[in-house]
N, C-alpha and C positions, 0 to 999 in steps of 0.2 A: 365311943360315940363321938362323931364329929359334929360341929355346929356350923350351919350355913344360914344365909339369909337371902331373900329375894323380894321383888315387888309382888309378883303373882305366882302362886303355886297352883298348878293344874293337876288334879288327881284323876287319872284315867286316860289311857291313850287309844280310845276308840274314835269314832267319827266326831263326836262333840268335843272330846278332849284335844284331839289334833287340831281341829279348827280353832279352839279357844287359845291354844298355845301359839299358833301361828298369828292370830289376831293380836295377842298381847305383845309378841315380839315386834310385829309390824308397827305397833303403837309406840315403840321405843322404850319399853320398860324391861326389866330383868324378869324373865319368866322361866320357871322350871317345870318340866313335864315329868310326872311320876307314873311309871308304868308297872303294872302287875298282871300276871296271867299270861295266857298263850298269845295274846295280841292278834292283830289282823282285822279288827272291828267285827262286831256282831253280824253286820250285813254281809261282809265278804266271807266270813268263816262259817257261820251257822245260820244265816238268815236269807236275805234277798237273793244272793247269787247261787248258792247250791240248790235252793228250792226251785229257782227258775231253770237251772240246768236239768233237774229232775222232771219238771213240768214239760220242758222241750222234748225230752225223750218220750214222755207219756203222750204228748200230742202227736208225735210221729207214729206211734203205735196205733192211736185212735184213728188217725187219718187213713192209715193203711187198711184198717178194718172196715172203715166206712166208704172206701173208694168205690165199692161195687155199686153204690147208689148213683154214682156218676158214670157208670158203665165201664169202670176200670177194674180189671181182674188182677189181683196181686198174689193170690194163693194164701196159704196159711201164714199167719203172723206169729212169729216166735220172739219172745222177749228174753234176751240174755241178761239176766239180772246182774251178775258180777261185772259184765262189760259196761252196762248202763251206769252202775255205781262207780266203777273205776274212772270212766270218762268224766263223770260229775266231779269227783275228787281232784282229778288232774287239772281240770280247768278252774275249779274252785281255788286250788293252791296257787294258780297264777294270779288270781285276784288278790289273794292274801299277800303274795309276794310283792305286789304293787304297793300295798299299804306299808309294808316294811321298808320299801325303797323310799317312800315319803318320809317315814320316821328317821331313817338314816341321814336324810338331808339336813336334819336339825343338828346344830353343833352339839358335840358330846357334853359340853359343860352346861347345857340347858336340859339335860335328861338325868333322871335317877330311876333306879329299879328297886321295887319292893312294895310292901303293903304299907299304906299311909294311914295313920290314926291321929285324930285331933287330940292334942294335949291341952289346948286352950283356944281362945278366939283368934290367936295369931301364931299358933305353933303346931307343927306336925312332927310325929315320929315316924320314920321310915324304917321298918323292921327294927333291928337293934344297932343299926350302923350310922344313922343320921338324924339329927334334930334340925328342922327347917323352920325358920321364922319368916313370916310373910306379912304383907300389908293387905292383900286380898287373895281369896282362893276361889277356884272354880271346881265344883264337884261334878265330875263327869264319869261316874263309876259304872254306868250302864245298868244292865238287868241280868237276871238269871232265871232259868225255867223253874217252875214249881211242880211238885209231884203231889197230887191229891192224897189224902190220908189213906183211902182204901188200897192204894197202889204201893205203899211204902214197904211192904214186905215181899214184893215180887222180884227183887233183885234185878238181874240184867234182862229180864223179860220186859221191863219197862224202858221205853225210849223217851228221850226228850228232844227238844229242838237243838240241843247241844250234842246229842249222840246219834240221832237218826241218820245223819249223813256219813257215819263211820261204819255202818254195817257192811259186811262183805257180800251178802246176797239178800235178795228180797224175801220176806217171810211169806208163807202160804196164806196166812190170815193176819189181819191187823185191826185192833180196836183203836179209834181215835177219840180222845176225850177233849172236846172243844170244837165248836162249829164256827169260830171266828175266822178271820182271813187266813191265818196260818194253818189251822186245822182243816179248813175247807180245801185250800190249795193242795196240801199234802195228801189228804184223803182221796181226792179225785185223781191225783197223779198216781198214787199207789194202785187204785182200782184199775186205771187204764194200763198199768204195767202188769196186770194179771193177779194182783193181790186181792183176796176176798176181804173187803173192807166194810167196817161198821163204824158209824159216827154217833156219839152220844153228847148231848148238851142239855142242861136243865132249862135253857131258854127256848124261845120259839122262833129264833131268827137264824139266818145263815149269812156269813160274811159281813155282818154289821148292817144289813138292810133293816129299815124301820117302817117303810111304807107298807100298809097291809096288803095291797094288791101285789107288790113286788115280792114280798115275803112268801105269799102263796105261790107265785110263779116259781120262785127259787126252790121251794119244797118239792114241787112237781118235777122240776128239771133234774135236781140232784138225787132225788130218791130213785131215779132210773139208773144212776151210776153206782150207787152203793146203798147199803142197808142204813137207813136214817132213823135215828131215835131222838127227836126233839121233845123237850119237856121231860126228859129222862135223866135221873141222877144215879150214877154208879155208886152203890152202897157197900160193895164188898169185892175183894180180890184175893185169890189164893192160888198157890202154885199147883198145877196139875200136869204131871208128866213134864214134857219139855215146854209147855205153854203156861197160860194163866187163865183161870176161870173167873169171869166177872159176873156179878149180880147187880141188877139195876131195878129201879122202880120208876115208872113213868105213866104218861097218859094212857098208854095201851096196857097197863098192868105191869106186874113183875116179870122178869126174865133172867136167864143166865145162859152163858155160852163160853166156850173155851177158845182162846185165840193164841196164835204163836207168839205175837208181840202186842204190846199196848203202847200207844204214843200219847204222852201227856202234852197236850197243846192248848191248854186253857189259859195261858198267860205267862208273862215274865215279870215278876215283881222287881222293883228297883233295888239295887245294891246299896242300901243306906244304913244297914244295921251293923253293929260292932265296929264302927269307924270313929267313935268318940264324939258324935254330934252333940251329946249332952254336955260336953265341956266347952262348947263354942258360944253359948248364949243364944243360939238360934231357937226360935219358937218351933216346936215339933208338932206334927199332926198326930192323929190317933194311930197311924201306921208307922210312926217313928221317923218319917221324912220331914224335912224342913218346910215350913210354910214360906211360899215365895210369891213374888209378883210375876204373873205370866208374861209381862212385856219386858221388863228390865231383867228378869230372872234373879233379882236380888232377894236373898233370904231375909226374913224378918228377924232382926235382933243380932245380926252378925255380918261381917264383911265377906260373905260367901255368896257366890252365884252358882246356880244349879242348872245343868243343861243336858239335853238328850234324854235317853231312857231313864236316867236317874231320877228325873222329876215326875215320871209316870203320867205325863200329860199327853203328848202325841208321839208315841214311840215308833217313828218312821224316819228314814235316813235324811230326807230333805229338811225336816224340822230339826233333827239333831245337828246337822251341819250349820244351819242358820243360827240356831240357839248357841252353838259353840262360838260362832263369830261374835254374836251379841255379848255373850258372857265374857269372852276374852277382852273385847273393847271396853266393856263396863268395868271389868276388874282393873284394867290399866287406868281408867279414870279414877276409880276409888284409890288406887295406889298413889295417884298424884293429888289426892285431896279434892277431886271433883265429884259432882253428882252423877248418878247413873242415868243413861238415856233410856227412853221407853219407846222404841220403834213400834209401829203398827204391826199387829200379828198377821200372819198369812191366814187365808181362809183354810178351815179344816178340810183335809182331802185324804180320803181312804181309797185305795185301789186293791182289788182282789184279782189275782191272775188265774182264776178258774176259767172254765169254759162252759157257758158264757161268762165273760168278765163282769165284775161288779165295781161300781164307783159310787161313793157317797161324798157329796160336796156341801160344805157349810152346815154340817150336822144332819142334813137330810130332813126327813119328815118329822114334824113337831106337832103332836096332837093338840098342844096348848096354843099354838100360833094361829092367828087369823090370816092364813095364807090363801091366795088363789092358786089353783092347781091346774097345770097343763099336762095332758096325757098323750102318749103315743106308744104303740106296741110294735115290736119287731116281727111279730108272727106273720104279718102280711106286708112287710116292708120290702120294696123291690130288691135292693142290693142284698139284703139278708137272705132273701129267698134264692137269689142267684148263687150265693155262697153256700147254700144248704145249711144255713145257720139261723133260721128264722125262729128265734126264741127270745123272750124277755120283753122289756119295755123301758120307757123313760117317764119320769115324773119330775116336773119343774114346779117350784114353789115361789110365789112372788108376793110382795107386799101390795097393799091396796093401791099404792101410787104407781105400780108397775115395775118397781125395782126387783130384780131377781135376787132372792134371798138364799136359796138352797136347791139342791137337786139330788136325785137318786136314779141310778139306772143299772139294769142287768141286761147284757146283750153282747153281740159280737164286737170286738175291738173297743170295748167301753173305756179303755185307758185313754184313748185319743179324745173322744167326746168329753170325758171327764176333765181333762186338762182345759179344754175350751170353756167348759162351764165354770171351772174354778176361776179362770181369769175374769169371766163375766161377773161372777159373784163378788170377787175381790174388788173389782172396779165399780161395783154398784150400778151396772148397766141396766137400762130400761128394756123391758121385754119388747116393746114396740120398736126400739132402735135395733135390737138384735134381729127382729123379724125382717127388717128392711135391709138385709144383707144377702149376698148370693149364696145359694146352696147348689152345688154342682150335681148333675144327674148322670148316672145313678150312683149315689154314695150313701153310706150309712148315716152321714150327717143330715140327710133328708128326714130322718126320724126326728132329729132335733127341730127341724123346720116345722114338722107336723105338730110337735108338742108346743112350740111357740105360738103357732096359729090357734091351737086349742086354748092355750092360756090367754091369748089376746081376746078371745070371745068372752072370757070371764072378767075382763077389765073394762068393758064398754059400759 
């Protein structure tokens, strides 16, 4: 066992950890990055990028099937499952390779490999080969998929977000547990690729939508794409032949059905167990994670900062990257005996790359808030009709003084309107000021113009 020391120890080499290590090095302190696992970041390896590659193939299949509505005849559409999955993995591996290239740019003396466990408030053990003393640490250990109890005896019939992208061919049928952003994206993609897909979720929402009108619209839209069971809890699972039989209980009563595969997509808990946090002096919450300040990312009771999926706050890449930078800079400050900075948080932003897309900004609809609401629908919006994608709507929520507070939308290309609205909410822009801006015709942005006009009527 060798003994080493550093100013900052960064545990985890994903998006947040890489950003933290780079920020600490840039701040001029001695930082050590501790890597464990397959590497490549969650986004590149098992998240954002492979899922979007699968979605792109699914969109191509769907557009070919729907081309006849525009007078275009393409004949029978045949999905080559192995080819779709092989292309996805080939391009996914390029993204992963880019991550490794970035890691390799760090000096060798600033990297260690192994599982890190806290032995005290200023000490880590890495496997059985190194004891590392530090002045401040960044916990960026990411997250892992969870498998619900009823599925734990189903073996390889159960897929997770870590394994679904490794299958060699598409299953004939698939049950997806979880109707959040990941579950919804993958369920629709699989259905469009010809997989008989069913989605189960004990809640009443799809893709994180909270507005009652938009939730209703989403249910109507997506129930046409796959078998949808909202308000349903899967209570049992058993092996049946080459597949798995699930039993559930929901608003429509009890049911059971056999599927070739089951995808557990109901969340990814943070990797904070069995790493010795109880030895650090940090205050732990009821789930075993450290209590931390959401702005400085400093943990209560210990010189540890927590960033990215590990803090279970906003598990999306842009937040992980920024949190990593904040944590790395603050760790460097702590190592120099300075206080941690508390930068303003970014507005909460969720995107779902379904079709139609979903965006939730600033937390979206809040039934307890005294918000004025602006409404617009895409069902009769000019550009949406031209695109043959006239579905969904926009909801804007403003304070009584006219300041835009939040928004939700489901509609074509919502990712672009979502960014525009996120910037407006972040900057506290007034609805009337936004309304007095150009909206080119014919664009989807005119739907936002309509919603702003409607909202302005409620502010007079």
